[in-house]
C-alpha positions, 0 to 999 in steps of 0.5 A: 489876775491869772491868765487863761493863756499859758505861759511861755515854756522855757524851751521856746525862749531857748529855741526861738530867742537863743539857738535861732538867733545865734544859728546853732544846731541842736546837735553842736549845742548838746555837745557843748552842753554834754548833754544828750542831743535827744535831752536837749531836742526834748526841752527845746521842742517843750517835751521835757522841762529844765532841771535845775542841772540843765539851767546851770549848763544854760547859764555857763553857755549863755550867760543867762541866769539859772534863776530865770530858767527855773523861774520860767519852768516853775511859772509854767509847770504851776499854770499847767497843773492849776488848768489840768484839771487834776487838782479839784477843790481842796478843803483849806487846812490852816486857819486863815489867819495863819496861812497869810504868814506864808 
């Protein structure tokens, strides 16, 4: 069952569970990750998505798998699209018995 509550953006986890807990600034963390302060700030403030490259950088820095970050981002992105109102009733292209194979 799908919830109307949005899933947590991975930037919120990075901000609350890692940076705040470790008392790390965005500036210092960005330097350590070799990214711009702006880029990290946009992720932490839930404005930008975590890219595959950023996920690998986070894995290297904090030991949290890149797959974790990307799975969270994927879940967030799909929920956002489904609740945006931009995708309206689409006619199923594949017959029912074939679509279950995917």
